C-alpha positions as CSV (number, residue, x, y, z in Angstrom):
1,M,-23.9,37.2,-19.4
2,R,-24.8,39.9,-16.9
3,I,-25.1,39.2,-13.2
4,F,-25.9,42.2,-10.9
5,G,-25.4,44.5,-13.9
6,K,-21.8,43.4,-14.6
7,H,-20.6,41.4,-17.5
8,V,-19.4,38.0,-16.3
9,F,-17.7,35.4,-18.4
10,P,-18.7,31.7,-18.1
11,R,-15.1,30.8,-17.1
12,Q,-15.3,33.2,-14.1
13,I,-18.5,31.4,-12.9
14,I,-16.7,28.0,-13.3
15,V,-13.7,29.2,-11.3
16,F,-15.8,30.7,-8.6
17,A,-18.0,27.5,-8.3
18,S,-14.8,25.4,-8.2
19,G,-13.5,27.5,-5.3
20,V,-16.7,27.3,-3.4
21,L,-16.8,23.5,-3.9
22,F,-13.1,23.2,-2.7
23,L,-13.8,25.3,0.4
24,A,-16.9,23.3,1.2
25,A,-15.1,20.0,0.8
26,T,-12.2,21.0,3.0
27,T,-14.5,22.4,5.7
28,Y,-16.5,19.2,5.7
29,D,-13.3,17.1,5.9
30,V,-12.0,19.1,8.8
31,H,-15.3,18.9,10.6
32,R,-15.5,15.1,10.1
33,S,-12.0,14.6,11.4
34,I,-12.7,16.6,14.5
35,K,-15.9,14.7,15.1
36,N,-14.2,11.3,14.7
37,N,-11.4,12.3,17.0
38,Q,-13.7,13.2,19.9
39,T,-14.3,9.5,20.8
40,P,-11.5,7.8,22.6
41,P,-10.0,4.7,21.0
42,S,-11.5,1.3,21.9
43,K,-9.6,-1.4,23.8
44,E,-9.3,-3.4,20.6
45,Q,-7.8,-0.5,18.7
46,L,-5.3,0.2,21.5
47,E,-4.3,-3.5,21.4
48,A,-3.9,-3.5,17.6
49,L,-1.8,-0.4,17.8
50,Q,0.5,-1.9,20.5
51,E,0.9,-5.1,18.4
52,Y,1.8,-3.0,15.4
53,I,4.4,-1.0,17.4
54,N,5.9,-4.2,18.8
55,S,6.1,-5.8,15.3
56,R,7.9,-2.7,13.9
57,R,10.4,-2.8,16.7
58,R,11.3,-6.4,16.3
59,S,12.1,-6.2,12.5
60,P,14.9,-3.7,11.9
């Protein structure tokens, strides 16, 4: 197969597409994590975290 005048094997196309897909997925995941961490935790979340911390301290 020829792309831009150069011979390209189908395996090269698959590897390139996999790399692009991996880069897009990691970029999306980082962006989503940053967006989710911009809002402060709610009062209920802080209480649940404190209860969890206290329960872990009690049981050695």
